[in-house]
N, C-alpha and C positions, 0 to 999 in steps of 0.2 A: 345925449351923450357928447362929451367934450372930445374934440380931435386934437391930439398933441401936435406940436410943430413937426416932429419927426414923421408922424403919420401923414400930415399934409404934404410934406416934401415928397414922400413915396407916391402919394396919389397924383401929384403934379408932375412927377418925373416921367417924361415920355418913354424912356427906356424901360422903366418898371412897368408901365402900362402895356407896352408892346410885348414884354416878356410874359406878362400875365395873360394877354390875349393869345399868344402862341401856345402857352401851357393849356389853356381851355380848349383850343383847337385840337391839340394832340389828344387830350382826354376824350373829347367828343368823338374823334376818329376811332380811338380804341374801343369805346363803348359801342359804336355802330358796328364795328367788326365783331366784337364779342357777342352782340345780339345775333349776328348771322351765324357765328360758330355755335352758339348755344342753341339755335333753332334746330341744328342737325345733331349735335352731340348731347344736348340736355345737361344733366348734372355730371356727365362724364367730361365736361368742358375742362381742358387743361390749359395752364398758363402758356406753355410752349406753343400750343396750337394758335392761341390768340396772338401771341407775339409774332409768330411767323406770318400769319394772315394780315396783321396790321403793319408789318414791315418795321417792327421795333425790336429791341433786345429784351430778353427776360428781365434784365436789370431795370430797364426803363419801365416795364410793366409793373414790377414790384415797387418802384419808386412812386408811381402814381396811385397804386391801389393797395399796396402793403401785403395783402393775402389773397388767395384764390376766393375765399368766402366773400371778402369785400368786393372783389371784382364782380362776382355773381350778383351780389346784393345791388351794387350800383347799376349793373346791366339791366337787372329786373326793374329797378326803380325808373331808369331811363325809358324802358319800354312801356311801363305803366303811365308815365307822364305823357308819352306820345299817344297812347291809347285814349287817355282822358281828353286830350286836346282834339281828338277826331270824333268824339261824340258830341253832336251839336246841341247847343242850348236853344230854347224856344226863340223864334224870331218874331219881331214886331209884326202884328197883323196875321200871324200864322194860327190856324185853328189847332186845338189840342190834338185832334186826330192826325192832322198833317205832320205836326212835330213828332208825335209818337212814332208814326211809321218811318219817318226820316231817321230818327235816332236809333230805332230798333234795326233798321237796315244797315246802318253804319256799324252797329255792334256785331251783328251776324257776319258782316263782311270782314271785320277785323278778326273775329273769332275763327273764321275759316282759314286764316293764314297764320294762326298761332303756331309757333314751333315747339320742339320737344322740351326745351327748358321750362316753358310755361306748364306743360303737362306734368313734368317731373316734380315741379314745385307744388302743383295742385294735388298730386298724388302722394306727396311726402315720400319720394323715393329715398331709400336708406342711404345715408352718408354721414360722415362725422359732423357735418354742420346742417343737416337737413331740417332739424326741428326748428332752429331759429329762422331759417329761410322760409319754411312752411308757414310759420306764424306771420312772417312778413307778407307772404302771399295772401293769407286770410285777411289781414288788416287792410291791405291796400287794394288788391284785385277784387276781393269779395266784400270789401267794406266801403272805402271812400268813394270809388267810382259808382257803385250801385246806389249808395245813399244820395249822392248828388243827382243821379238820374231819377231816383224815386222822388226827391224833393221837387225837382222840376215838374215831374208828372203830377204829383199831389197838388201843387199850387196852380198849374195851368188848367187842371180839371175842376178847380174851385175848392180844394180842401183848405181847412184852417188849422192852425196849430201844428202839432206833430202827427205824422201818420202812425198807425199801429205797427208794432214790431213784426207781426205776422206778415204784413204787407212787404216789409223789407226783406224778409226771408223768401217770400214768393217771388219778388222781383229778382233776387239773387239767383234763384233756381232757373228762371226763364231767360235771364240775360247771360247765363254762364256759357262758357265754351262747350261744356258738356251738353247743354241743350242744343246748341248749334250742331254738334256732332250727331246727336240722335236724329234731329230733323233732316239734316242733309245726308246722313249716312243710312240709318235704319229705315227712314221713310222716303229716302231719295228725293227730298224736296230741293228745289233750287233756292237761291237766296231770297227771291221775291215771295215764294210760297212760304218759306220759313218766317219771313218778315210779317206777312199777313196773319199767319197763325199766332205768332207771339204777340203781335200788337193787339189783336182782338182779345187775347187772354188777359194781357196787362190792363187794357182799357176796362174790361169787365170787373177786374179785381179792384182797381182804384175807384171806380164809380160805386161799387158795393161798399168799399171801406168808407168813402165819404158819406154815403147814406147812413151807415151804421154810426158814424161819429156825430151825426146831426148837423154837420156843417152846411 
C-alpha cells in the first residue's frame, strides 16, 4: 500500500499523533466505564448513565460511538478481548493437564464476575437491537474464544487436523458462564472444585475424540 505525502505528513506530525493518542485514551476510558455500568444495568444501559459516570457530555459520547447500539457493541467487544487475553495459552514445558487446569480455572474465575450485560446478551433479552447483538455474542463469546481454547487443547493432547464439531459444542457448554453458574450455584462448588470437575470432563472428551479420529 502506497502512503501519500499528505498521509506521511499527518503520521509525522507530533500534534496529530498526540491528538490521536488522547482520543484513544478517552475512548478506552468510556468503554471501561460502560463495562461497569453495563455490568449492573445490562441491556437497560443508557447513554446518559455512561456519560455521567465517565464524566463526559452526551454529545461527546455520541461523537465517539454514534449510537447506543454501537456503544454496547464496542463495550462487549472490549470485554471479550480482555477475556480472551486472560485465558492462558500452553506454556513451554507445561503438561497438557497442567495447562488445562490453569486455563479452566481462569475461565471459571472470569465467568464468576460476569455482569448483567453479558447475561442479557446471552439470553437475547428483547430490545430493538437485541438480535444483532445476540448474534455478535454467539459469534465471539461462544465462537472465537471457545474455538481457540479447543484448538490449544486438541493440539497439546496430540490431536491432528481439525477436531470434530461435537467437541466444539461440548467445550462451549462446559466453558460457558452458565456452566460456572450451575457448578458454583446449584452445586455450591468453589472455583477450585468447579475447575477440577470441568477439567476432568474436558480431558476425557478430548482424549476420546483423538482416539476416535485415529490421530
